N, C-alpha and C positions, 0 to 999 in steps of 0.2 A: 352385152347390155349397156356398158358404158359408151361404146362407140355408137350405138343406136341413139342414145340420149343426145350425144353431141352432134350427130347428124341432124337431129331435129332442131337443135339450137342454131347450128351454123348453116342452115340452108338446105337440109334434106327434104324429101317429099313424103312425110308420113301421112297416113290416112286420117281423115276426120278434120275438124275445124282447126285453123291455125291458132296457136296460143298468142296472147297479147304480149307486148314487151314486158309489162309488169309481172305477168305470170312466169315468163322465161327467166327473168332476173330473180324472182322468188325461188325458182327451182335451183338456179345456180348458187344462190346463197345457202340453201339447204345442203347442197352438195359440198360447199366449202366447209360448212359447220359439221357435217356428219361423216365425211369420208375419212377413213383411217389411212388410206394409201396417199403418199405424198404426190404421186403422179396425178391422181384424181383431183386433189386440191389445186395443183398447179394448172391443170387444164381448165378447171372452173374459173380460177382467177384470170386466166388468159381470156376466157370468153367474156368475163365482166369488163376487162379492159377494152375489148373490141366494141362493147355496147355502151361504154361510159360516155362517149361524146354524143351519141344520138339519143340515148335514154339517160340523160344526166340526172334528172330529178329522181327517177326510180332507183338508179344505182346508188346515188348518194344517200337516199332515205333508207334503203334496205341493206346495203352492203358495207357501209362504212365501219360499223363495229366489227364485222367479220374480217375486214381487211386489216384493221388495227391488231386484231388477235393474231392474224398471220404474221405481222411484223414482229410480234412478241414471241411466238412459239417456233416459227420455221426459220430461225436465224441461220441455220446451217446451209440452206439452199438459196443461193444468190438469185437464181432465175425467178422463183416465186416471189422473192422480195422485190425484184425489179418490176414484175407485173403489178404487184399491190401498190407500189409507190406511183407507178404511171397512172393507175386507175384513180388513186386519190388526187393526183395532180389534175387529171381531166375534169373531175367533178368540182374542184375548188378554184381552178384557174379561170380568170376572166379576160384572157387575151383577146385582142380584136379579131384575129383570124378565127379563133374558136367561136366568138360571138357571131361572126358572119356565117359560119357553117351552121350554127344552131338556128340563126334567123331564117336560113333557107330551108331548113328541115321542117316538116309539118309538126304541129303540136302533138304530144303523146299523152294519152289519158292516163290518169293515175291508176285506174282499174279498168277492167274490160266492160263494166256496166255503163261507163260514161262515154258520150260521143265527143268527137273532136270539136273544139270551139275555136274559130279563127280569131287571131289576135293581131293587132297592128304591129308594124316593125318597131315602132318606138316603145310600145309596151313590152314587146318580146325582149328587146335589149335591156330594158329596165328590169324585167323579170330575171334575166340571166345574171345581171349584176347582183340582184338580191339573193339569187341562189348561191353565188360564190360566197357572199358574206354569211349566209345562213349555214352553209356546210363548214365554213371556217370556224364559226362559233361552236358548232357541234364538235368539231375536231379538237378545239381548244378547251372544251368543257372539262377535260382532264389534262392538267398541265404536264403530266407524265408523258403524254404523247409527243410533246415537243422535245423533252429530254430523250425519248426513244429515237426520234429523228437525229438528234445530235450524236447519239451513240452509233447509229447506222452510218453516219458520214465518216466514221473511222474505217469502214470497210474500203479496201482499195479496189474491189471489183467495180468495173465501169458501170455494169448494169444496176448496181445498187447506189453508187455514189452520185452519179449524174442525176437520176430522177429524184434522189433525196435533196439535192441542191435546188432543183427546180421547184419541188414541193414547198420547201421552206421559204423560198423567195415569194411564191404565191401567197403563202400565209402572211408574210410580212406586208405585202401589198394590200391585203384585205383588212388585217387587224395588226397594224404596226406596233402600237403601244403595248398591247397585251403580249405579243410574242417577244418584244424587247425585254419586258419585265421578266419573263421566264428564262430567257437566255442569260440575262444579267446575273440571276441568282444561281444559275447552273454551274457547278464546278467545271472549270476548263471549257466552258461553252464557247466563249469567244476564241480561245486558242484553237479549238477544233476547226472553226470556220476560217481562221487565218491560215491553217495548213492547206487550204484549197489553193492559195496563191502559189504554193510550191509544187503543185501537181504538174507532172510532165505532160499530161494530156491537155491541149490548149482549150478544148471545149469545156472541160471542167474548170479550168483556171478562169476562163472568160465568164462563165456563168457564176463562178465564185465572186468575181468583181461586182456583178449585178446584185448578188445576194448581200454583199457588204455595203453597197450603196443604199439599199433599203434598210439595212440594219442600223446604219449610222445616222439616219435622218432624225434630227431634232432630239437626240439623246446624248448629252455631254458626257455622261459617265461611260457609255459604250465607246464613244469617240476617244476618250482618254485611254481606255484599255486597248483598243485597236492600235492606237499610236504607239503605245509602249510594247506592243507585240511586234515591233520592228516593221510596221506597215510602211512608213515613209521610205525606208531603204528598199523594200521589195517593189513598191510601186514605181519608184524612180528607175530601178533596174529594168522593169518591164517596159517603161516608156523608152528607155535607151535602146533596148533590144528591138523594139518595134519600129524604130526609126524616128523617134521624137515627133516633131511637127509634121513630118512626111508620113507618119504611120497611119494605121487604119482606125477602125472603130474601137479597138482595144485601148489605144492611147486615149481616146475620148472618155472611155469608161474609167480609166485610171485617174484622169484629171478630175472627172466628176466626183470620184471618191475622195481625192485630195481636198477638193473644195468643201465637201461635207465635213471632213475631219478638222479643217482649219477655221472655217467661218464661225465667228462669234465664240471661239474657244481659245481664250488667252493662254491656257496651259499648253495646248498643242502647238500654238504659234511660237511660244517660247522654246518648246522642245525642238521644233523644226529649225528655228534659228540657231540654237545652241548646238544642234547636230551638224551644222555646216551644210545644210541642204539647200540654202539659198544660192550658194555658189554653184551647185549642180544645175540650177535653172538657166544659167547664162547661155549654154550651147543651144538652148531651144530657140533663141531669138537671132541666130546667125542667118542672115539672108544674103544671097548673092547679088550680082549686078543685074541678072536677068530675073525680073519678078513677074513675068507674064505667064499666064496659063496656070494660075493657082487652082488646085482642085477644091471642090466644096468641102471635103474632109479636112484638108489642110487649113482652110479658113476657119472651120469649126475648132480644130485642135488649137490653133494659135489664139483664137478668141478665148478659149478656156484657159490657156496658159497666162494670158494677160489678166484674166479675171483672178487667177490664183495669186498673181503678184499684188493685185489691188486688195485682196483679202488680207494680206500681211501688213499693208500700210493704210488701211481704211481709216477715215477720220473718226469712226465710231469706236475704234480700239482705244485702249489706254494710251495717253501721250508717251509714257516711258517706253512701252513696247513698240509703238509706231516709230519713235525716234531711233531705237536700236536697230530695227529692221531697215530703215532708210540708210543708216550708216553702213550696214553690212552690204546693201545693194550698191552703194557707191564704191566701197572698197573692193568688191569682187568684180567690178566692171559691168554689172547688170544695167545700171542707169546709162552708161555710155552705149551699150548695145541697143537699148530702147531708143535713145536719141538718134542712132544710126538708122533705125527703121523709120523714125519720124521724118528724117530728111531724105530717105530713099525715094526713088521713082518707080512707078509701076505697082506700088502696093495697093491692094483693094481698098475701097473707100471705107468699108466698115472696119477693117483691120486698122487703118490709119486713124479713124475716129477713136477706137478703143485704145490704141497706143497713146494718143494724146491724153486721154483720161487717165491712163496708167502713169504716164510721166508726171501728170499733175499731182497725183497723190504721193508719188515717190519724193517729190521736191517740196511738198507742202509743209511749211514750218521748219524745214531743215536748212540752215544757213549754208552749209557746205554744198549741199545738192543744188540749192538755188544759185549759188555762185557759179557752179559748173554749168548749169543750164544757161546762164547769162553769157557764157563764153562759147557756146555752141554756134557754129556758123553753117549756113546752108551751102551746098556745093554749087554756087553760082558764080558768075563773073560780072562784076566783082563780088566777092563773098559778102553775104548779108547775115546779120544775126538771126538766129532761129526765131527769136521773139518777133522781129519785124516781119518775117515771112508769115508767121502764124497770124499776126494782126491784119495783114493784107487779106488773108482768107476770111477773117471775122467781119470785116467791113465790106466785103464783096457780096452783094445780094444774089449773085448767081451761084454761090457755093451752097451745098446742101445744108439744111437747117441744123441737123444733128452735129455736123462738123463745126459749124459756127458756135454752137453751144459748147462743144468740147474745147475749142480754142479759148473762149471766154473763161471757162473753168481753169484752164491751164494758166492763163494770165493772172487770175485771182490767186491761185495757189503759189505762183511765183512771187507775188507781193505779200502773201500772208506772213505777218510778223517779220517782214524783211524791210527794215527802214533804209538799208543801203540800196536795195532795188527800187524802192519808192523814190528815193532821191535821184537815181539815174533816169527814171522815166520822166519825172517833173523837169529835170535839167534839160531834156531834149526840147522843151517848150520855151525855155528862157531865151531872151534875145541874144545873150552872149555865147550861147552854145549851138545855135541853129546853123546847120550846114546846108547851103542851097544845092549842093551837088549830090546829096544822098537823101534817102527817105528815112526818117526817124520814127520811132514809136509814137512820139508826141504829135507829129504831123498826121499820122494815120488816125490817131484818136480824135484830133480836131476835125479832120475830114469826115470821119464817121459821125461825129457829133452834130454836124450841120448839113449832112447829106439829105437827099429826098427820101431815102428808105427809113421808115420808122424803126425797123429792127436794128439797123446800123446805129441809129440815134441812141436807142436804149442800150445796146451792148457797149458802145463807146462811153456813154455816161456812167454806166456801172463800172467799167474798167478804170476810168479816171477817178471815180470815187474810191476804188480800192487803192489807188496810188496815194490817197490822202488819209486812209483809215488810221486813226490813232497816231497821227503824225502832225503835230502842231507846226513844226518847221516847214514842212512841205505845203501846208495850207497857206502859210504866210508867203512862201515863195511863189505859189501859183497866182497870187494877187498881182504879181509883176508882169504876167503874160498879157501882151497886147496883140490885137488882131486887126488886120486891115480888111475891112468889110467891102469896100469899093474904092475905085479911083477918085481922087479929089476930096475924100473925106478923111478926117483925122481918125487914127486907130482908136479902138475901144478895148477895154479890158475883157478878158474872158468871162469874168463874173457878170459884167454888164451885158455882154452878148447873150449869155444864157437867159437872163431875165428879159431881154428884148425879144428873144424868140418866143418866150412864154406869152408875153403881153401882146405882141403883134399877131401871133397865131390866133389868139383869142379874139382880137378885134376884127381880123379879116373874115374869118368864117368859123363861128363857134361850132357848128355841127360838123363841118368838114375837117376840123383839126383832129389830129391823131392822138388818142389818149395815151398810147404807148410812148410816144415822143415826150409828151408833157410829163408823164410819170417819171421817165428816166431823168429828165432835167431837174425835176423837183427833188428826186432822191440825191442827185449830185449836189445840189445847192444845200440841202439839209446836212449832208455829210461834211460839206466844205465849211460851213459857218458854225457848226456845232463845236463847242468848247474852244472857240477862237474869237475873242472879242474884237480883234482888228478886222476880221472878215465881216463880222456883224456890222461894224461901223461903215465899212465900204458898201455893204449891201443897202444899209439905210440911207447912205449919202445920196443915192439916186431918189429923187423926189417922187418918182412914179411907182416905185416898188410897193410901198405900203398901201396906197390907194388900190392898186391892182389886187393885192392879196385880200384886203377887206371886202372889195367888190366881189371877188370869187366866192368868199366864204358866206357872204350875206344873201346871195341870190338863191332862189329855189330852182334848182336844175334837175335834170332827169337822173335816172339810176346810174348811167354811165359816168356822169360828172361828179358823183358823190365821192369817189376815190380821189379825184383831183382836188375837190374841196377839202377833204381830210388832210391831204399832203400840204395844201396851202396853209391850213390852220397849224400844222406841225411846224412849218417854216416860220410863220409869224410868232409862234410860241418860243422857238429857239431865239428869235430876235429879242424877246423879252427876257428870257432866262439868262442868256449870256451877254446882256447889254451892260456896258461899262458907263453908261450915262454921259458919254463924251459929246453926243449931239444933243443940243438943247431942245430941238423940236421933237426928238424921238427918244426921250428917256423912258425908263421902265414905267413910270407912273402915267405918262402921257399915252403910251401905247395901250396900257390897260384901260384908261379912260376912253380911248378910241374904240376898243373892243366893246366896252359896255354900252357905248352910245350907238355904234353902227351895227353891231352883231348881237350883243347880249352874251353874258358869260355862259349861261346854260346852253345857248345855241352853239357857242364856240366849242365847248367841251363835247357836245353831241357830235358836231362835225369832226372833231379830232378822233372820236371813237370809231368813225367809219373805217379807218385804216385797218385796225386790228380785227374788225369783224368781217373783213373781206375773205372770201373762200381761198383765193390765190395767196393771200398773206399766210394763212395756216400751212398751205402746201410748201411755200418757200422756206418757212421756218423749220422744216423737218430735217433737211440735210444740206450741206454746202453746195453740192453739185447741182447746177441748173438743169433740171430735167422737166421738159414741158412737152405735151403732146402736139402743140401747134404754136406757131410764132405769136398768134394773137394773145395767148395766155402768159406770155413772158412780161410780167408787170412788176414783180418784187424780187429783190436780191436777198440772199440769206443773211449777209452781214447787216443789211439795212433793217431787217426785222429785229435784230438785236438792239440796234440804235433806237427804234421806235419803242420797244419794250422798256428801254432804259429812260427815255425822255417823256413818255406819256404822263406818268404820274407827277414828275417834278414840274412839268409845264402846267398841269392842272392846278397844282398848289401855287405856282407863281402867279397865275392869273387871278386867283381868289385872294391873294395875300394883300393886306393893307399896308399903308406906309408905316404905321406903328409897329406892325409885325416885322417889317424890314429893319427898322431901327433896333428892335430887340435882337434880331438875327445878327446885326452888326456887332452888338454888344457881346453876344455869345461868341462870335468869331474872335473878338478881341480877348475875351476871357480864355478861349482855347489857346490863343497865341501865348498869353501869359503862362498858362498851364504848361504849354510846350516848352517855354523857356525854363520854367522850374524843373521840368523833367530832364531837360538837357543839362542843367546845372548838377542835378543829382547823378546823372549818368557820368559827367566829367569827374565828379568827386569819387564815385565808385570806381571809375577807371583808374584814377590815380591811386586809390587805396589798393586796388587789385595789383597794380604794378609794384607798390611798396611791399605788399604781402608776398608777392612772388620773389622779390629780392631777398626779403627776410627769410623766406622758406629755404632759399638756396644757401644762405649763410648758416642757418640752423642745421641744414643737412651736412654742410662741411664741418661745422664745429662738432656735431654729433659723431661724425666719423673720426675726427681727431681725438675726441674724448674716449672713444672705444679703444683706439690704438694705444693711448697713454695708459688706460686702465689695464690693458693686456700686458704692457711693459712693466707696470707696477706689480702685477701679480707674479710675473716671471721673476722679477728681482726679489720679491718677498720670499719666494720658494728657494732662490739661491741663498739668501741670507739665512734661512732656516737650516739649509743643508750645512752651511759653514758653521753655524752654531752647534749643530749635532757633532760635526767633526771636532770642533774645539772641546766639547765636553768629553768626548771619547779620549782625546789625547791627554786631557787634564787628568782623567782617571788613571790612564796608563802611567802618566808621570808620577802620580802619588804612589802607586803600587811599586814602581821601580825604585823609588827613593827609600821605601821601607824594606824591600826584600833584598836589595843589593848594597847595603851600607858597608859590608866588608870589602868589597872590591871598589875602592874609591876612584881609581883611574878610569876604569870602564864606565862607572856610574857618571863620572863627570862628563865623559864623552857623550853619553846618552842624554844627560841633562842639557848639555850644550846643543845637541841636535834638536831637542824638543824646544828649547828656547828660541832657536832660529825659526823653527816652523811656527811657533806661537806668535812671534813678532810679525812674520809675514801674514799670518791669518788676521792679526789685529789690524794691520794696514788695509787688508782687503775689506774687512768689516767696516772700517772707517770710511773707505772710499764708497762702499755700497750705501752707507748711511747718508753720505753727502749727496750721492745721486738721488737717493730716495727723497731727501729734503728738497732738492732742486725740482724734481718732478712734481712733488706735492705743491710747490709754489706755482709752477706752470699750470697745474690743474686748477688751482684756486683762481689764477688770472683768467683762465678760460671760462670757469664758472661765472665769474663776475661779468665777463663779456657777454655770456649767454643771457644772464639776468638783464643786462642793459638792453640787449636786442629785443628781449621779450617785452620789456617795458615799453620800448619804442614802438613795437608792433601793436601793443594794446592801445597806446595813445593814438597811433595813426588810424586804427579802426574805430576809435571812439566807443569802445566797448568796456573799458576799465581804466581807473585812474592810475593804477600801478599794480605791480605784481611782485610777490615775494616767492622765491623758490630756492630749493637747494641745488646741489650739483648732481643729483642722481639722474640717470639717463631716462628713467620712466616719466618723470615730470616734464622733461624736455619734449619727449614724444607726445605727451598729452597736450602740451602747448601747440605743437604742430597740428594736431587734430582739431584743436579749438580754432586755429586760423582757417583750416579747411572748411569747417562748418560755417564760419562767418562769411566766407566767400560764397558758399551755397546760399546762405540767407540773403546776401546782397543780390545774387542773381534772381532769386525769387522775388525780391523787392522790385527789381527792374521789370520783371514780367507783370507784376501787379500794377505798377505805374502805367505800363502800356495798356493793360486792360482798362484801367480807369480813364485813360485818354480816349480809348474807343468809346467808352460809355459816355464821355462828355460830347464826343462827336454825334453819337446817337441822340443825346438830349438836344443838341443844336438843331438836328433835323426835326425833332419833335416840336421844338419851339417855332420852327418855320411853318409848321402846319396848324398850330393852335397857340393861343396866348399862354405864356408861361407864368406860373405863380411866383409870388415873392420868395417862397421857400426854395424853389428850384434855382432862382437867380443867385442865391448864396451858397449853392452846393459846392462850387469849386473851392471857396474859401475853407469850407468845412473839410473838404478832401485834403487840402494842403496841411491843415492842422492835424488831421488823422495821420498823415504820413510822418509828421514830426514826432507825434506821440508814439507811433510804432517804432521809430528809430530809437527813442529813449527806452522803450520796452525791450528792444533787442539788446541794448547795453546791459540792462538788469538781468536779462536771461543769460547772457554770457557769464556774468559773475556767479549766477546760481549753478551753471554747468561746471564751473571750476570747482566750487565747493563739493559738488557731487563726485567729481573725479578724485578729490582728496579722500572722500569717504570710501570710494570704491578701492583705492589703494590700501587703506587700512583694513577693509574687509578681506582684500586679497592676502594680506599678511596673516590674518587670523585663519584663513583657509589653509595656508601653508603649514601653520602649526598643527591644525587638525590632521592634515595629511601625514605629517611626521609621526604624530601619535598613532594614527591608524597603521602606518608602516611598522612601528614597533610591536603593535598588537599582532599583526600578521606574522612577524618573525617568531614571537612566542608560540603562536598556534602552530607554526611550521615545525618548531622543535618538538612539540607534543605529538604532532602527527608522525614524526620520524620514530619516536619511542613506541607509539602504537604499532607501527608497521613492523618494528623489530619483534614485539610480542606476538604479532600474528605469525611471523615466520617461525618463531619457536613453537607455537601451538601446532602449526602444520607439521613440523618435524616430529613432534610427539605423536600426532595422529598417524604419520607414516610408520612409526615404530609399532604402534598398536595394531595396525593393519598387517604388518608382517607377523606379529604374534598370532593374530586371528587366522591368517593363512596357514601357519604351521599347525594350529589346533584343528582346523578343518581337514588338513591332510591326515592327521592322526585319527580323527573320527572316521574318515573314509576307510583307512586301513583296518580299523577295528570292525567296521561294518562288513568289510570284505572277508575278514577272518570268521565272523559270525556266519556269513553265508556259506563259507567253505565247510563249517562245522554242521551245517544243516539247519541253522536257525532262520526264522522268517523276520526280515527287517522291513518295517513300514515307514515310508517317508513321503513328505509333500514338498514339491519344489515350486517356487514362485513362478507365475506365468510370464514374468518379464523375460526370462531366458528361453523357455521352451514350454510346451503344453504340459500341464500337470499329469503325472502318471497315475495318480490315485483317483479312480473313478467313483469310489465309495463316498468321497467327501461331498456333503450336500451344502455346506455353507459357501458363501461367496469367497473368492480368493482375496487375500489381503492386497492392498495397493502395492504395486511393484516399487521397490526402493533400490536405487542404484548408487554406488559410490566407487568411483575410480575403476569401473568395470567389474566389480565384485558384487555378488548378490547374497542377500541374507536368505536363510532357509527358515520357513515357518512351519509350525505344527499346530494342529487343531486339538486343543485340550481344554476341558473345563468350560466349554461354550465360548471360547475366544481364541484368537490366534496369538501365538507367542513366538518369540525368536529363539 
């Protein structure tokens, strides 16, 4: 009967109409649920597996609960477990191959009553994806199902473990967050999944990698657990076993998992660095001389390896963690290996580009790494610095766009917080250092700055601006650069040539001028003259610059020119804000009047706001690396966006500021300078006091040690004196007795008296010597005490906290004085911090005064602050005196507590004596009880003998025994047994008489 049933299911030729897919699946589900034989259930599940791809909806709707029940109940049969897991995977998975198979298959009706409805390919694919999510939600309706899967993964059988891994991976793809939550709270859940990496069967290990990739996406908690389950060690071992960069897809999966574990996870990054795993990455980047014929998989692997290095040193990481990783990469030789790839020949373009980006972030902000990179030379004849070779690629318009962006990023990272490197780049432009026989970085930048390629103009301008970033010295040095524009004409400065290109390009062809070039030059000029009054003076010295800027800002131009107008307004605003009024025609006030007449203040501020409102400005402000989809969109630099954000507000205030406000600002600055001088004086005073206190503290420590040593010597000598006194008294008593008892024997007595007299004389001499030593030591101790008092008075006078101090020679008061000195130092440190805070507050007030008129009360705030400081210093002196009085009171209270402690100890001794007496009485009582027990035992034995004699004589003896020893023999007794009483193993016997139990 069973075989006939499966013949009908699997393709037999039964008579009558063919059952639909839904009907067949329904019968199979009934078979799974009702069959008692394991073989029948196994065959039914196998049939469901074969139908699960074609009839996915029906199998998922009808059979899922039965399949889960199989997983729960038939754990002993690995074959049926494997079929059930495969079936669940087929109905949940949304793989592309599965979807293509399903899209090619005709639609299946839910029941036999409905006809097939054609569906478009797009709708069919969407429907399949929805089915996977639907069945995933149904499976995850009970979180115990995921726990059940984790338990099944412990099975070593291949037919259970492998489909279990695939099913869990599919669940993670469809509902990642929900499955992650269940695994996270499951005991040993992550550990079970980590065991997959140790499986000797490669297919399970490889699918385990895919499972862990899905599991670690976007969940920092799981990433930490996986990392601490020794994931780094296992993954690096697998990469080495598979051939590192020459390995296959398994290496790629391991690298993807490592990126998941480390990206944006500072804890794992620190663990990776502390575990010395960075050193193990160095062999990945060893390339030979022949770099031709790289496979696509090798390119992918090396690309991921470079990405993994960048994850460790990304600018978005904390500065401390990034700096630590950069140091490790230099020490282990990883940076050197990357620079070797950078200068190698035959490396694919995309790998070379990514290597440049990786080297950029490894050296960014690290002085030692930047110095090493500056020393790297290309293998050419003659050798050229790597920086020069890279800049040649950046200004070459025939190079790929992404490569030029990478070189620009590398140059920016080389100069980031590197004043030494900035000086070296600017020095190549100065007349005294130019070498006509070699190409320098400065020559390449100038060539790119004035070339016909707008992208080269922009890149060179941004690179040169980074050489001046936050470096006033190099801004002033660059003013010395002179350029020979043509034969027969005098040279012009680099600053003047940049402004000439801006103005001439505008005059020649407004529409044809390239916005990218003009934006680059304006960014360079803004960076150059900002926070550099000398550069502002040089810029304003050219009579054409200010009319050109005002003309640009005042005209109504098209949408493309608004950005240029905004940058011109920024440049003119910098000329106002950093103007030192050295040029009479272009002072701050005259420039503001010019803006008000020619442009209008409101119009000027509006044009200035165009810069920050631009879409490309927001994109450039997100991260340091210049990443643009096309060359035309390269308009803003990341560091320049920081400068605009810093200057926009202050320029707006400077334009609206009146002359009276500027005078008040000058007064505030003077007041701040005065306040700073006062703070400096206080700091010097406190520093001197701190030095004095330190010296006094050392002297007090030395004297305290000497005092303790002397006190110990005095104590020892006093004990010796007492011993000699005792011996003297004993001898004196003996001498008196001998003189009375031995008067008859005069000769012998005289001998004894003579002997004692000698001993007494010697003892008297010793006593006198000890007394002299004792007197001398007391004198020395008094001298030390007076010196300590003198030092204490001097310390109090130096700290201005007390007029004088009186103290004894006891060591406790001396230590109290040391503590007082320590507290005074802490109070002075707090005072310094408070003064610094008030200085910052005054600076903030100065800025507030620059934006709005200051009131008369605020103008006198500094004087009040100084008065408050003086009053607080006097209050601290009073507080020090009060603390000394409290210390004296605490010492008196301590003496009282010691008296109470002595009284309590005497009370305890009395109670201990009484306790000893009571214990003796208890022992005596126990001894008497033992004697009574012996008498009772003898009496019981006599009673037993008498009872036995009565029985022998034929008399009936009735007795009741307590139930504690054995069941009572007397069944006629109706009353309850008395409570058992036991004493040292002997039982009392009770008898029932007179309505009660008696012994």
